[in-house]
BAVO-809991 format. One record per residue: residue in three letters; x, y, z of N, C-alpha, C, O in turn; residue number from 1; chain. Coordinates in steps of 0.001 Angstrom, whole numbers. Atoms other than C-alpha are relative to their C-alpha. Layout:
  residuo      nc1      nc2      nc3     cac1     cac2     cac3      cc1      cc2      cc3      oc1      oc2      oc3  num  cadena
      ALA        X        Y        Z        X        Y        Z        X        Y        Z        X        Y        Z  NUM       A
...
This chain:
  residuo      nc1      nc2      nc3     cac1     cac2     cac3      cc1      cc2      cc3      oc1      oc2      oc3  num  cadena
      MET      973     -530      362    14448   -14787    -1110     -191     1718     -257     -990     2126    -1100    1       A
      LEU     -291    -1329     -400    15131   -11087     -384      544      676     -994     1757      484    -1070    2       A
      THR     -651     -720      702    15704    -8666    -3211      597     1185      374      683     1448     1574    3       A
      ALA     -266    -1590     -121    17043    -5046    -3649    -1166      812     -381    -1796      386    -1349    4       A
      PRO     1250     -651      519    14113    -2258    -3864      730      716    -1482     1905      794    -1840    5       A
      ASN      -23     -493     1189    13788     -663    -7067      919     1777       88      852     2404     1145    6       A
      PRO     -526    -1332     -201    15868     2927    -7769    -1298      840      608    -2469      464      630    7       A
      PRO     1134     -907     -305    14073     6108    -6299     -811      360     -890     -281      315    -2000    8       A
      ALA      895     -377      743    10959     7299    -7953      467     1745      -16     1020     2368      891    9       A
      SER     -219    -1460      -81    11207    11008    -9250    -1071      728      548    -2058       16      730   10       A
      PRO     1018     -698     -161     8957    13784    -8167    -1059      -29     -818    -2247      131     -535   11       A
      ALA     1187     -549     1392     7228    14086   -11434     -654    -1607      164    -1880    -1697      220   12       A
      GLU      505     1803      -91     6710     9715   -11122    -1149      139     1097    -2303     -251      917   13       A
      VAL      850     -168    -1113     5195    10647    -7720    -1052      548     -560    -2044     -181     -562   14       A
      GLN     1026    -1254      155     3001    13423    -8882    -1082     -737    -1149    -2290     -521    -1248   15       A
      GLU      806      784      927     1990    10932   -11815    -1048    -1050      572    -2213    -1264      237   16       A
      ALA      691     1647     -804      871     7783    -9683    -1119      802      869    -2212      237      821   17       A
      GLU      824     -728     -709    -1050    10449    -7358    -1174      484     -889    -2357      446     -549   18       A
      ARG     1231     -151     1078    -2993    11529   -10471     -911    -1068     -419    -2138    -1011     -345   19       A
      ARG      600     1201      137    -3658     8070   -11572     -692     -623     1206    -1628    -1380      950   20       A
      ALA      573      790     -792    -4580     6874    -8209    -1409     1166      781    -2353      885     1519   21       A
      GLY     1629    -1038     -165    -7269    10077    -7717      291      677     1671     -556     1211     2388   22       A
      VAL     -186     -501    -1818    -5409    11039    -3934     1445      527      -42     2246      268     -940   23       A
      ALA    -1517     -266     -245    -2258    12440    -2883      459     -704     1007     -228     -784     2026   24       A
      PHE     -285      702    -1085     -136    10318     -883      345      737     1150      216     1960     1193   25       A
      ASP     -389     -418    -1190     1073    10733     2482     1327      504      -79     2053       55     -966   26       A
      GLU    -1379     -413      284     4298    12676     3052     1277    -1388      320     2385    -1612     -166   27       A
      GLN    -1355     1298     -383     6226     9399     4637     -300     -904     -982      646    -1654    -1225   28       A
      TYR       97      893     1273     4817     7406     1715      885      200    -1212     1483     -675    -1839   29       A
      LYS     -477     -647     1226     6153     9780     -981     1529       67      476     2307       31     -478   30       A
      ASP    -1183       54     -613     9395     9870     1205      766    -1654     -526     1878    -1949     -963   31       A
      TRP     -702     1343      218     9832     6213      721      298     -548    -1417     1262    -1208    -1805   32       A
      LEU     -183     -310     1457     9022     6513    -2945     1441      446     -456     2301     -187    -1068   33       A
      GLY    -1152     -583      166    11609     8866    -3064     1520     -803      -49     2456     -499     -789   34       A
      ASN    -1031      841     -359    14133     6296    -1916     -144    -1330     -298      695    -2092      181   35       A
      ALA      193     1276      632    12908     3234    -3539    -1337      118     -546    -2226      607      152   36       A
      ASN      912      -99     1028    10411     3018    -6392     -678    -1461       34     -602    -2170     -969   37       A
      GLY      580     1419      100     8612     -227    -5512     1172     -999      621     2317     -608      850   38       A
      TRP    -1218     1000     -667    10543    -3544    -3996     -984    -1250      121    -1891    -1622      865   39       A
      LYS      649     1774      425     9745    -7124    -5717      353     -586     1331     1369     -308     1968   40       A
      PHE     -537     1027     -830     9635    -9630    -3177      466      489     1235     1145     -342     1837   41       A
      PHE     -954     -435    -1089    10881    -7400     -161     -568    -1013     1187       94    -1097     2222   42       A
      SER     -149     1395    -1647     9893   -10167     2607     -575    -1189     -510    -1747    -1505     -305   43       A
      GLY      668     1386      865     9373   -13334      641     -645      233    -1148      -35      693    -2113   44       A
      ALA      769     -269     1202     6456   -13160    -1764     -542     1160     -367     -960     1400    -1500   45       A
      ASP      297    -1065      -21     5600    -9956     -889      714     1026     -662     1913     1290     -571   46       A
      SER     -919    -1463      676     6054    -6730    -3134     -795     1181      321    -1990     1291      594   47       A
      LEU      427    -1459       51     5723    -3278    -2953     -185      392    -1122      735       65    -1872   48       A
      TYR       62     -393     1227     4440    -1751    -5917      688     1558     -602      592     2546      125   49       A
      SER     -347    -1186      374     6149     1100    -8242     -920      933      -85    -2108      636       42   50       A
      THR     1155     -760      852     4535     4229    -9437     -499     -252     -867    -1621      181    -1132   51       A
      PHE     1008      461     1116     3736     2671   -12215    -1105     -748       10    -1892     -691     -935   52       A
      ASP      990     1124     -491     1439       35   -10701     -860      821      752    -1794      175     1226   53       A
      LEU      795     -154     -966     -230     2514    -8639    -1266      980     -598    -1238     2176     -889   54       A
      SER     1100    -1049      712    -3440     3803    -9998    -1952     -684      483    -2292    -1782      923   55       A
      LYS     1064      329     -368    -7224     3915    -9464     -668    -1645     -765    -1473    -2518     -441   56       A
      ASP     1026     1322      943    -8264     1159   -11994     1107    -1167     -277     1124    -1921    -1250   57       A
      SER     -631     1213      334    -5354    -1177   -11218     -488    -1371       19    -1646    -1272      427   58       A
      ALA      970      861     -166    -6506    -4867   -11294      133     -435     1408     -861     -996     1869   59       A
      ASP     -111      274    -1368    -5183    -5427    -7697    -1299      644      615    -2230       74     1184   60       A
      ARG     1293     -648     -661    -7563    -2588    -6728    -1415     -593       95    -2069     -833     1110   61       A
      ASN     1164      588      639   -10523    -3982    -8800     -220    -1447      905    -1208    -1534     1634   62       A
      ILE       29      975    -1020   -10118    -7152    -6938     -424      -51     1321    -1052     -976     1836   63       A
      LEU     -110       83    -1452   -10000    -6066    -3538    -1327      592      -19    -2178       64      698   64       A
      LEU     1182     -375     -303   -12844    -4027    -3999    -1405    -1223     -311    -2373    -1371      435   65       A
      ASN      983     1058      227   -14996    -6984    -5702     -202     -625     1561    -1181     -728     2300   66       A
      VAL     -147     1284    -1399   -13755    -9222    -2630     -648     1205     1251    -1143      650     2232   67       A
      PHE      694     -939     -809   -15113    -5957     -558    -1549     -343     -192    -2324     -536      745   68       A
      ARG     1533     -241      299   -18546    -6109    -2472     -406    -1360      346    -1524    -1361      861   69       A
      GLU      498     1414     -213   -18975    -9927    -2009      177     -345     1275     -627    -1175     1701   70       A
      TYR      427      318    -1729   -18448   -10218     1695     -501     1047      591     -445     1114     1819   71       A
      GLU      493    -1270     -807   -20077    -6795     2278      676      409      902      192      490     2031   72       A
      ILE     -875    -1048     -879   -17262    -4981     3806      -58      992     -489      291     1222    -1647   73       A
      GLN       36    -1102     -119   -17983    -1791     4520     1291     1294      175     2135     1106     1051   74       A
      PRO    -1057     -582     -319   -15562     1154     4290      -22      216     1656      808     -514     2197   75       A
      GLU      174      237    -1628   -16360     1797     8314      835     -699      394     1831     -251      963   76       A
      GLU     -762     1226     -551   -14990    -1546     9027     1734      374     -127     2540      -79      686   77       A
      LEU    -1427     -497      426   -11459      150     7410      321     1293      470     1317     1842        0   78       A
      GLU     -237    -1457     -462   -11633     3513     9253     -325      732    -1190      473     1627    -1466   79       A
      MET     -185    -1101     1540   -12772     5184     5728    -1605      396      -20    -2566     -200      467   80       A
      GLU     1358     -374      217   -15664     7097     4796     -452     -399    -1578    -1615     -344    -1977   81       A
      SER      349      817     1284   -15540     5551     1285     1271     -534     -442     2382     -224      -11   82       A
      PHE    -1558      875      507   -13012     3254     -629      381      955    -1250     1137      471    -2092   83       A
      ASP     -548    -1023      964   -12412     6163    -2968     1552      215       78     2259      185     -930   84       A
      GLY    -1300     -452     -497    -9175     7006    -1383      779    -1235       60     1965     -976      265   85       A
      LEU     -888     1273     -276    -7765     3160    -1160      742      -69    -1337      416     -108    -2523   86       A
      VAL    -1251      508     1061    -4573     2587    -2816      695    -1195      488     1133    -1351     1628   87       A
      VAL     -527     1268      -12    -3290     -740    -3334     1485      533     -255     1821     1359    -1104   88       A
      ILE    -1484     -574      261      389     -206    -3041     1017    -1453      178     2216    -1288      -51   89       A
      GLY     -385      966      230     1365    -3880    -2732     -970    -1118      426    -2053    -1010     1001   90       A
      GLY      624     1395     -239      526    -7670    -2556      921    -1135     -432     1970     -986    -1059   91       A
      ALA     -334      911      462     1210   -10977    -2997     -812    -1552     -493    -1712    -1876      282   92       A
      SER      379     1212      177      188   -14436    -4529    -1665      336     -560    -2441     -603     -739   93       A
      GLY     1397     -576      632    -3198   -12411    -5909     -900      -72     1192    -2076       64      853   94       A
      ASP      690      142     -776    -4581   -12836    -2352       77      737     1214     -741      697     2134   95       A
      TYR     -516     -663     -974    -2831   -10686     -234      242     1622     -456      984     1973    -1374   96       A
      TYR     -289    -1466      581    -2952    -6869     -572      530      736     1251      639      267     2384   97       A
      ILE     -416     -977    -1134    -1693    -3900     1384     -498     1205     -436     -340     1492    -1623   98       A
      ALA      618    -1182      765    -3368     -771      901      237     1075     1092      567      887     2263   99       A
      THR     -119    -1470    -1075    -3241     2884     2459    -1170      731     -647    -1671      421    -1728  100       A
      THR      904     -670      764    -5746     5434     1945     1137     1460     -504     2278     1834     -231  101       A
      GLY     -903    -1261      244    -4706     8557      438     -474     1626     1068    -1425     1803     1831  102       A
      CYS      722    -1104     -935    -5073    11964     2148     -726      797     -473     -854      849    -1696  103       A
      SER     1001    -1071      624    -7532    14741     1952      635     1082      610      938     1064     1803  104       A
      GLY     -506    -1260     -163    -6140    18155     1876     1297      168     -490     1762     -916     -841  105       A
      ASP    -1400     -346      706    -2789    19473      543     1105     -841      521     1839    -1458     -249  106       A
      ASN     -998      768     -888     -578    17833     2972     -372     -741     1303    -1076     -263     2193  107       A
      CYS       19      513    -1172     -334    15188     5448      475     -821      226      267    -1822     -460  108       A
      SER    -1582      745     -571     2566    13581     7256     -166    -1760     -179      686    -2450     -739  109       A
      THR      103     1280      235     1258    10105     7331    -1355     -541      -82    -2165      239      418  110       A
      ALA     1401      730      391    -2014     7773     6403      106    -1361      759     1168    -1733     1258  111       A
      PRO        0     1657     -619    -2818     4185     7830      345    -1111    -1249       10    -1083    -2433  112       A
      VAL     -284     1224     1039    -1652     1195     6049     -590    -1053      550     -536    -1187     1772  113       A
      TRP      515     1215     -546    -3542    -2169     6203      622    -1307     -745      972    -1492    -1910  114       A
      GLU       18     1755      676    -2942    -5766     5526    -1093     -428        9    -1887     -375      948  115       A
      LEU     1363      598       97    -5598    -7388     4112      245    -1660     -574      921    -1844    -1586  116       A
      GLY     -237     1055      459    -5577   -10967     3643     -872    -1217      726     -933    -1224     1955  117       A
      GLY      504     1367     -765    -7575   -14500     4419    -1005      409      694    -1302     -239     1697  118       A
      GLY     1076     -537     -882   -10370   -12468     5661       91      797     1254     -770     1156     2058  119       A
      ASP     -448     -955    -1316    -8252   -10502     8156      341     1214     -603      542     1432    -1798  120       A
      TYR     -798    -1187      258    -7063    -7192     8419      629      581      992      281      550     2172  121       A
      VAL     -726     -508    -1690    -4522    -5417    10532      429     1547     -718      859     1796    -1844  122       A
      ARG     -138    -1760      522    -4249    -1272    10373     1348      400      907     1516      248     2116  123       A
      TYR    -1083     -559     -332    -1079      149    10789     -266     1810      116     -927     2415     -728  124       A
      GLU     -202    -1618      -95     -655     4079    11898      611      796    -1096      284     1955    -1348  125       A
      SER     -624     -635      479     1674     4688     9550      614    -1121     -968      440    -2329     -806  126       A
      PHE     -742      899     1009     3885     3341     6390     1222     -600      632     1623    -1757      509  127       A
      LYS    -1034      727     -809     6766     3185     8667     -112     -817      804      674    -1763      772  128       A
      GLU      700     1018     -842     4926     1416    11340      -67    -1704     -518      382    -2797     -172  129       A
      PHE      113     1621      681     3785    -1252     8983     1558     -749     -766     1696    -1961     -928  130       A
      MET    -1251      316      527     7480    -1422     7364      668     -468     1466     1140    -1604     1421  131       A
      GLN     -757      841    -1108     9009    -2145    11051     -680    -1017       98       23    -2015      -61  132       A
      ALA      623     1126     -358     6384    -4574    11744      507    -1123    -1039      824    -2213     -564  133       A
      ARG     -542     1074      916     7532    -6562     8359     1451     -162      316     1888    -1204     -173  134       A
      ILE    -1231      334      -77    11088    -6374     9403      135     -641     1118     1017    -1487     1268  135       A
      ASP     -146     1105    -1198    10326    -7728    12848     -667    -1257     -396     -209    -2194      257  136       A
      ARG      478     1165      411     8347   -10475    11281     1681     -782     -700     2241    -1763     -212  137       A
      MET    -1063      806      487    11465   -11435     9137      865     -565      910     1156    -1753     1056  138       A
      ARG    -1229      624    -1114    14116   -11194    12039     -914    -1013      978     -193    -1875     1481  139       A
      ASN      637     1041     -910    11566   -13327    14206       82    -1529     -655      504    -2533      -81  140       A
      ALA     -188     1197      846    11333   -15963    11381     1211     -446      -25     1366    -1663       73  141       A
      GLN    -1236      756     -190    15013   -16241    11401      455     -285     1011     1640     -595      890  142       A
      ARG     -410      556    -1137    15461   -17141    14678     -157    -1233      135      207    -1792     1170  143       A
């Protein structure tokens, strides 16, 4: 079920994705994109999107925002001031999302990543912590 990641994104592709998303990505996430520009089915059915899929107008982001409105989820519940900086960076089966907040300011080393699905959400301090948790889950599933 696992596939290989996409080739790296160029700095110009990352900058264009930031422009479309309306936020600056944190350095850790940009570093990852410079190594893998998305990864379809990186852990079973879950995919991490390429820079071409990252946008303030993405279908997944709009669906997620509609779910937040429907269930009256407030930005504070996800430790955000607003959902303006929310970027959906992955998902699976239309009901599971991975989101990160953009950075305020010119340079930040890391931003939180959220797993959202089935009414639950889990916060990771960083993209690295999120990826490590996914790797750990896959290792445990193989036992």
